[in-house]
N, CA and C atoms as a LAMMPS dump frame, in Angstrom:
ITEM: TIMESTEP
0
ITEM: NUMBER OF ATOMS
387
ITEM: BOX BOUNDS ff ff ff
-5.0000000000000000e+02 5.0000000000000000e+02
-5.0000000000000000e+02 5.0000000000000000e+02
-5.0000000000000000e+02 5.0000000000000000e+02
ITEM: ATOMS id mol type element x y z
1 1 1 N 16.218 -22.179 -6.078
2 1 2 C 16.32 -20.868 -5.458
3 1 3 C 16.945 -21.003 -4.077
4 2 1 N 17.297 -19.89 -3.519
5 2 2 C 18.013 -19.866 -2.248
6 2 3 C 17.22 -20.471 -1.102
7 3 1 N 15.905 -20.359 -1.117
8 3 2 C 15.103 -20.884 -0.009
9 3 3 C 14.773 -22.355 -0.181
10 4 1 N 15.065 -22.939 -1.315
11 4 2 C 14.879 -24.365 -1.529
12 4 3 C 13.45 -24.814 -1.746
13 5 1 N 12.594 -23.964 -2.232
14 5 2 C 11.205 -24.341 -2.492
15 5 3 C 11.069 -24.85 -3.92
16 6 1 N 10.379 -25.983 -4.075
17 6 2 C 10.128 -26.495 -5.419
18 6 3 C 8.924 -25.784 -6.011
19 7 1 N 7.754 -26.087 -5.488
20 7 2 C 6.513 -25.42 -5.899
21 7 3 C 5.85 -24.907 -4.635
22 8 1 N 5.295 -23.733 -4.714
23 8 2 C 4.688 -23.158 -3.519
24 8 3 C 3.48 -22.322 -3.897
25 9 1 N 2.695 -21.985 -2.87
26 9 2 C 1.531 -21.118 -3.034
27 9 3 C 1.977 -19.704 -2.68
28 10 1 N 1.754 -18.787 -3.589
29 10 2 C 2.151 -17.393 -3.39
30 10 3 C 0.908 -16.559 -3.115
31 11 1 N 0.919 -15.817 -2.014
32 11 2 C -0.184 -14.93 -1.658
33 11 3 C 0.351 -13.503 -1.69
34 12 1 N -0.356 -12.635 -2.416
35 12 2 C 0.063 -11.24 -2.5
36 12 3 C -1.104 -10.31 -2.242
37 13 1 N -0.89 -9.312 -1.392
38 13 2 C -1.922 -8.336 -1.059
39 13 3 C -1.504 -6.962 -1.563
40 14 1 N -2.391 -6.3 -2.291
41 14 2 C -2.174 -4.943 -2.777
42 14 3 C -0.902 -4.888 -3.621
43 15 1 N 0.103 -4.135 -3.189
44 15 2 C 1.342 -4.075 -3.964
45 15 3 C 2.006 -5.452 -4.034
46 16 1 N 1.84 -6.253 -2.993
47 16 2 C 2.359 -7.62 -3.026
48 16 3 C 1.692 -8.447 -4.113
49 17 1 N 0.427 -8.127 -4.418
50 17 2 C -0.263 -8.783 -5.528
51 17 3 C 0.363 -8.413 -6.858
52 18 1 N 0.702 -7.149 -7.008
53 18 2 C 1.392 -6.707 -8.238
54 18 3 C 2.752 -7.383 -8.358
55 19 1 N 3.485 -7.409 -7.247
56 19 2 C 4.793 -8.059 -7.262
57 19 3 C 4.651 -9.551 -7.548
58 20 1 N 3.604 -10.154 -6.981
59 20 2 C 3.344 -11.571 -7.237
60 20 3 C 3.055 -11.842 -8.698
61 21 1 N 2.282 -10.952 -9.342
62 21 2 C 1.999 -11.13 -10.768
63 21 3 C 3.277 -11.02 -11.588
64 22 1 N 4.149 -10.101 -11.214
65 22 2 C 5.425 -9.968 -11.924
66 22 3 C 6.257 -11.235 -11.743
67 23 1 N 6.293 -11.747 -10.507
68 23 2 C 7.031 -12.98 -10.234
69 23 3 C 6.447 -14.138 -11.03
70 24 1 N 5.113 -14.261 -11.01
71 24 2 C 4.453 -15.362 -11.719
72 24 3 C 4.715 -15.289 -13.219
73 25 1 N 4.758 -14.09 -13.759
74 25 2 C 5.019 -13.936 -15.183
75 25 3 C 6.39 -14.431 -15.59
76 26 1 N 7.326 -14.393 -14.664
77 26 2 C 8.693 -14.814 -14.968
78 26 3 C 9.043 -16.181 -14.393
79 27 1 N 8.211 -16.687 -13.47
80 27 2 C 8.545 -17.941 -12.777
81 27 3 C 7.325 -18.829 -12.584
82 28 1 N 6.443 -18.895 -13.56
83 28 2 C 5.188 -19.645 -13.415
84 28 3 C 5.426 -21.096 -13.032
85 29 1 N 6.499 -21.686 -13.491
86 29 2 C 6.784 -23.093 -13.197
87 29 3 C 7.063 -23.339 -11.718
88 30 1 N 7.36 -22.303 -10.961
89 30 2 C 7.643 -22.463 -9.537
90 30 3 C 6.386 -22.418 -8.674
91 31 1 N 5.272 -21.963 -9.258
92 31 2 C 4.063 -21.762 -8.464
93 31 3 C 3.098 -22.925 -8.586
94 32 1 N 2.608 -23.378 -7.425
95 32 2 C 1.517 -24.351 -7.41
96 32 3 C 0.197 -23.613 -7.591
97 33 1 N 0.035 -22.533 -6.824
98 33 2 C -1.156 -21.683 -6.89
99 33 3 C -0.731 -20.26 -6.549
100 34 1 N -1.641 -19.334 -6.876
101 34 2 C -1.39 -17.946 -6.515
102 34 3 C -2.691 -17.308 -6.058
103 35 1 N -2.626 -16.554 -4.987
104 35 2 C -3.783 -15.834 -4.464
105 35 3 C -3.441 -14.349 -4.481
106 36 1 N -4.315 -13.566 -5.112
107 36 2 C -4.118 -12.117 -5.16
108 36 3 C -5.278 -11.467 -4.417
109 37 1 N -4.954 -10.622 -3.452
110 37 2 C -5.963 -9.968 -2.63
111 37 3 C -5.862 -8.455 -2.813
112 38 1 N -7.008 -7.822 -3
113 38 2 C -7.111 -6.365 -3.036
114 38 3 C -6.362 -5.732 -4.204
115 39 1 N -6.424 -6.384 -5.345
116 39 2 C -5.914 -5.791 -6.577
117 39 3 C -6.635 -6.475 -7.724
118 40 1 N -7.065 -5.703 -8.683
119 40 2 C -7.773 -6.264 -9.824
120 40 3 C -6.826 -6.784 -10.879
121 41 1 N -7.366 -7.428 -11.885
122 41 2 C -6.509 -7.97 -12.94
123 41 3 C -5.966 -6.9 -13.885
124 42 1 N -6.466 -5.671 -13.789
125 42 2 C -5.963 -4.596 -14.636
126 42 3 C -4.556 -4.228 -14.175
127 43 1 N -3.626 -4.24 -15.081
128 43 2 C -2.239 -4 -14.713
129 43 3 C -1.8 -2.558 -14.897
130 44 1 N -2.728 -1.655 -15.173
131 44 2 C -2.368 -0.257 -15.374
132 44 3 C -1.815 0.31 -14.067
133 45 1 N -0.518 0.602 -14.002
134 45 2 C 0.072 1.071 -12.75
135 45 3 C -0.42 2.443 -12.327
136 46 1 N -1.037 3.183 -13.23
137 46 2 C -1.471 4.539 -12.897
138 46 3 C -2.793 4.582 -12.151
139 47 1 N -3.601 3.518 -12.236
140 47 2 C -4.905 3.541 -11.567
141 47 3 C -4.743 3.629 -10.053
142 48 1 N -4.104 2.659 -9.455
143 48 2 C -3.894 2.673 -8.012
144 48 3 C -2.947 3.774 -7.587
145 49 1 N -1.937 4.015 -8.39
146 49 2 C -0.944 5.041 -8.084
147 49 3 C -1.61 6.406 -7.969
148 50 1 N -2.499 6.713 -8.914
149 50 2 C -3.191 8 -8.893
150 50 3 C -4.086 8.157 -7.681
151 51 1 N -4.806 7.09 -7.331
152 51 2 C -5.689 7.131 -6.159
153 51 3 C -4.877 7.341 -4.887
154 52 1 N -3.793 6.589 -4.752
155 52 2 C -2.971 6.694 -3.547
156 52 3 C -2.318 8.073 -3.462
157 53 1 N -1.847 8.583 -4.595
158 53 2 C -1.245 9.92 -4.607
159 53 3 C -2.255 10.974 -4.173
160 54 1 N -3.487 10.864 -4.652
161 54 2 C -4.518 11.824 -4.251
162 54 3 C -4.813 11.713 -2.758
163 55 1 N -4.853 10.491 -2.237
164 55 2 C -5.072 10.312 -0.799
165 55 3 C -3.947 10.97 -0.003
166 56 1 N -2.715 10.833 -0.48
167 56 2 C -1.582 11.457 0.206
168 56 3 C -1.661 12.979 0.162
169 57 1 N -2.213 13.513 -0.908
170 57 2 C -2.377 14.966 -1.008
171 57 3 C -3.466 15.465 -0.067
172 58 1 N -4.511 14.665 0.103
173 58 2 C -5.682 15.093 0.871
174 58 3 C -5.542 14.91 2.381
175 59 1 N -4.814 13.91 2.818
176 59 2 C -4.78 13.575 4.242
177 59 3 C -3.987 14.627 5.03
178 60 1 N -4.512 15.05 6.18
179 60 2 C -3.76 15.985 7.023
180 60 3 C -2.449 15.352 7.505
181 61 1 N -1.446 16.178 7.71
182 61 2 C -0.153 15.671 8.171
183 61 3 C -0.16 15.363 9.658
184 62 1 N -0.999 16.061 10.412
185 62 2 C -1.078 15.794 11.844
186 62 3 C -2.5 16.017 12.344
187 63 1 N -2.765 15.379 13.473
188 63 2 C -4.085 15.426 14.099
189 63 3 C -3.898 15.788 15.568
190 64 1 N -4.932 16.353 16.173
191 64 2 C -4.855 16.724 17.586
192 64 3 C -4.831 15.519 18.509
193 65 1 N -5.451 14.411 18.081
194 65 2 C -5.522 13.225 18.935
195 65 3 C -5.651 11.97 18.079
196 66 1 N -5.411 10.825 18.709
197 66 2 C -5.585 9.548 18.015
198 66 3 C -7.045 9.377 17.61
199 67 1 N -7.964 9.838 18.449
200 67 2 C -9.397 9.756 18.12
201 67 3 C -9.707 10.533 16.844
202 68 1 N -9.025 11.652 16.635
203 68 2 C -9.228 12.428 15.404
204 68 3 C -8.733 11.664 14.175
205 69 1 N -7.625 10.939 14.328
206 69 2 C -7.113 10.119 13.219
207 69 3 C -8.13 9.037 12.881
208 70 1 N -8.639 8.368 13.91
209 70 2 C -9.623 7.3 13.706
210 70 3 C -10.866 7.862 13.029
211 71 1 N -11.329 9.003 13.48
212 71 2 C -12.515 9.623 12.889
213 71 3 C -12.291 9.932 11.411
214 72 1 N -11.155 10.522 11.08
215 72 2 C -10.843 10.857 9.686
216 72 3 C -10.755 9.591 8.834
217 73 1 N -10.005 8.616 9.314
218 73 2 C -9.791 7.404 8.521
219 73 3 C -11.05 6.544 8.41
220 74 1 N -11.929 6.604 9.395
221 74 2 C -13.165 5.814 9.308
222 74 3 C -14.04 6.308 8.162
223 75 1 N -13.932 7.59 7.826
224 75 2 C -14.68 8.128 6.678
225 75 3 C -14.046 7.701 5.357
226 76 1 N -12.749 7.429 5.366
227 76 2 C -12.037 7.005 4.16
228 76 3 C -12.103 5.49 3.963
229 77 1 N -12.325 4.76 5.038
230 77 2 C -12.318 3.293 5.021
231 77 3 C -13.641 2.771 5.568
232 78 1 N -14.715 3.018 4.863
233 78 2 C -16.048 2.724 5.393
234 78 3 C -16.308 1.236 5.581
235 79 1 N -15.553 0.377 4.928
236 79 2 C -15.767 -1.065 5.064
237 79 3 C -14.903 -1.687 6.156
238 80 1 N -14.045 -0.903 6.765
239 80 2 C -13.131 -1.408 7.789
240 80 3 C -13.782 -1.263 9.168
241 81 1 N -13.755 -2.331 9.955
242 81 2 C -14.342 -2.254 11.296
243 81 3 C -13.511 -1.317 12.172
244 82 1 N -14.145 -0.764 13.183
245 82 2 C -13.463 0.152 14.092
246 82 3 C -12.273 -0.535 14.761
247 83 1 N -12.451 -1.788 15.16
248 83 2 C -11.377 -2.538 15.833
249 83 3 C -10.162 -2.699 14.924
250 84 1 N -10.397 -3.099 13.681
251 84 2 C -9.301 -3.299 12.728
252 84 3 C -8.644 -1.965 12.387
253 85 1 N -9.449 -0.939 12.186
254 85 2 C -8.912 0.376 11.851
255 85 3 C -8.028 0.91 12.974
256 86 1 N -8.494 0.797 14.207
257 86 2 C -7.703 1.271 15.348
258 86 3 C -6.382 0.512 15.465
259 87 1 N -6.439 -0.801 15.26
260 87 2 C -5.213 -1.599 15.344
261 87 3 C -4.224 -1.161 14.261
262 88 1 N -4.722 -0.987 13.028
263 88 2 C -3.85 -0.572 11.932
264 88 3 C -3.258 0.812 12.199
265 89 1 N -4.094 1.738 12.663
266 89 2 C -3.618 3.1 12.905
267 89 3 C -2.63 3.175 14.067
268 90 1 N -2.696 2.222 14.984
269 90 2 C -1.721 2.167 16.071
270 90 3 C -0.313 2.024 15.508
271 91 1 N -0.184 1.259 14.428
272 91 2 C 1.127 1.045 13.809
273 91 3 C 1.449 2.088 12.74
274 92 1 N 0.443 2.751 12.202
275 92 2 C 0.638 3.727 11.121
276 92 3 C 0.904 5.14 11.618
277 93 1 N 0.71 5.39 12.913
278 93 2 C 0.857 6.742 13.448
279 93 3 C 1.861 6.771 14.593
280 94 1 N 2.26 7.979 14.944
281 94 2 C 3.18 8.165 16.069
282 94 3 C 2.902 9.519 16.716
283 95 1 N 3.312 9.65 17.97
284 95 2 C 3.187 10.929 18.662
285 95 3 C 4.343 11.818 18.222
286 96 1 N 4.016 13.019 17.808
287 96 2 C 5.009 13.972 17.325
288 96 3 C 5.58 14.79 18.481
289 97 1 N 6.741 15.421 18.29
290 97 2 C 7.334 16.238 19.36
291 97 3 C 6.406 17.339 19.874
292 98 1 N 5.495 17.824 19.015
293 98 2 C 4.567 18.881 19.441
294 98 3 C 3.344 18.333 20.175
295 99 1 N 3.317 16.995 20.414
296 99 2 C 2.219 16.376 21.145
297 99 3 C 1.071 15.902 20.274
298 100 1 N 1.083 16.28 19.008
299 100 2 C 0.025 15.845 18.093
300 100 3 C 0.344 14.453 17.554
301 101 1 N -0.574 13.916 16.768
302 101 2 C -0.404 12.592 16.173
303 101 3 C -0.114 12.768 14.687
304 102 1 N 0.922 12.086 14.204
305 102 2 C 1.294 12.154 12.793
306 102 3 C 1.524 10.764 12.228
307 103 1 N 1.858 10.729 10.972
308 103 2 C 2.047 9.454 10.267
309 103 3 C 3.448 8.911 10.491
310 104 1 N 3.543 7.6 10.486
311 104 2 C 4.821 6.937 10.715
312 104 3 C 5.621 6.762 9.419
313 105 1 N 5.004 6.977 8.272
314 105 2 C 5.728 6.753 7.02
315 105 3 C 6.707 7.883 6.722
316 106 1 N 7.575 7.632 5.766
317 106 2 C 8.62 8.568 5.377
318 106 3 C 8.001 9.794 4.707
319 107 1 N 8.079 10.934 5.359
320 107 2 C 7.457 12.156 4.838
321 107 3 C 8.123 12.643 3.552
322 108 1 N 9.399 12.324 3.365
323 108 2 C 10.077 12.712 2.128
324 108 3 C 9.487 11.945 0.938
325 109 1 N 9.224 10.659 1.121
326 109 2 C 8.598 9.875 0.048
327 109 3 C 7.192 10.397 -0.206
328 110 1 N 6.465 10.721 0.867
329 110 2 C 5.125 11.287 0.696
330 110 3 C 5.189 12.562 -0.142
331 111 1 N 6.133 13.428 0.158
332 111 2 C 6.248 14.691 -0.572
333 111 3 C 6.598 14.449 -2.04
334 112 1 N 7.447 13.467 -2.3
335 112 2 C 7.784 13.13 -3.687
336 112 3 C 6.549 12.647 -4.443
337 113 1 N 5.715 11.841 -3.789
338 113 2 C 4.486 11.37 -4.429
339 113 3 C 3.531 12.53 -4.667
340 114 1 N 3.456 13.456 -3.71
341 114 2 C 2.548 14.599 -3.831
342 114 3 C 2.918 15.505 -5
343 115 1 N 4.213 15.723 -5.203
344 115 2 C 4.621 16.669 -6.242
345 115 3 C 5.101 15.999 -7.527
346 116 1 N 4.97 14.673 -7.61
347 116 2 C 5.281 13.966 -8.849
348 116 3 C 6.745 13.71 -9.111
349 117 1 N 7.603 13.836 -8.089
350 117 2 C 9.027 13.59 -8.301
351 117 3 C 9.465 12.23 -7.786
352 118 1 N 8.532 11.411 -7.31
353 118 2 C 8.866 10.094 -6.786
354 118 3 C 9.196 9.102 -7.88
355 119 1 N 9.604 7.918 -7.457
356 119 2 C 9.975 6.85 -8.388
357 119 3 C 8.778 6.441 -9.234
358 120 1 N 9.028 6.142 -10.459
359 120 2 C 7.991 5.681 -11.382
360 120 3 C 7.992 4.157 -11.419
361 121 1 N 6.844 3.573 -11.763
362 121 2 C 6.74 2.126 -11.889
363 121 3 C 7.59 1.662 -13.062
364 122 1 N 8.433 0.677 -12.812
365 122 2 C 9.264 0.102 -13.868
366 122 3 C 9.164 -1.405 -13.81
367 123 1 N 9.719 -2.086 -14.773
368 123 2 C 9.741 -3.537 -14.767
369 123 3 C 8.632 -4.127 -15.603
370 124 1 N 8.399 -5.435 -15.448
371 124 2 C 7.47 -6.147 -16.321
372 124 3 C 6.047 -5.599 -16.309
373 125 1 N 5.557 -5.155 -15.165
374 125 2 C 4.178 -4.679 -15.106
375 125 3 C 4.028 -3.273 -15.667
376 126 1 N 5.075 -2.492 -15.663
377 126 2 C 4.982 -1.125 -16.178
378 126 3 C 4.735 -1.112 -17.68
379 127 1 N 5.21 -2.122 -18.378
380 127 2 C 5.083 -2.179 -19.833
381 127 3 C 3.909 -3.02 -20.29
382 128 1 N 3.032 -3.424 -19.381
383 128 2 C 1.983 -4.389 -19.727
384 128 3 C 0.697 -3.752 -20.215
385 129 1 N 0.573 -2.436 -20.149
386 129 2 C -0.691 -1.805 -20.543
387 129 3 C -0.71 -1.439 -22.007
């Protein structure tokens, strides 16, 4: 391969875990070990997709303050420490022109996920169920 690795340890988190499983299915001989974090062995692409889509439908688009974002997300992420949550939200949010706090992700992609017009899962894992 281009990076010159013979055998390596692949670590995948969440969607990276799904991508890692797809890679391993096609390139098992290249892997020494594989670590998958925050994804179960069930390959049904609709399970996580449905949960994430519902979260995108439910979450407010803007908040009055960063403290309001933290308060909202702490109820959604009960196992996440306040320190970790605040650090993550620092990168996930931005100040909007109206002075409120909004999300840093692509709102067009969010809208596509909300109304079902976004990209569908394809490739080796899409056909595995």
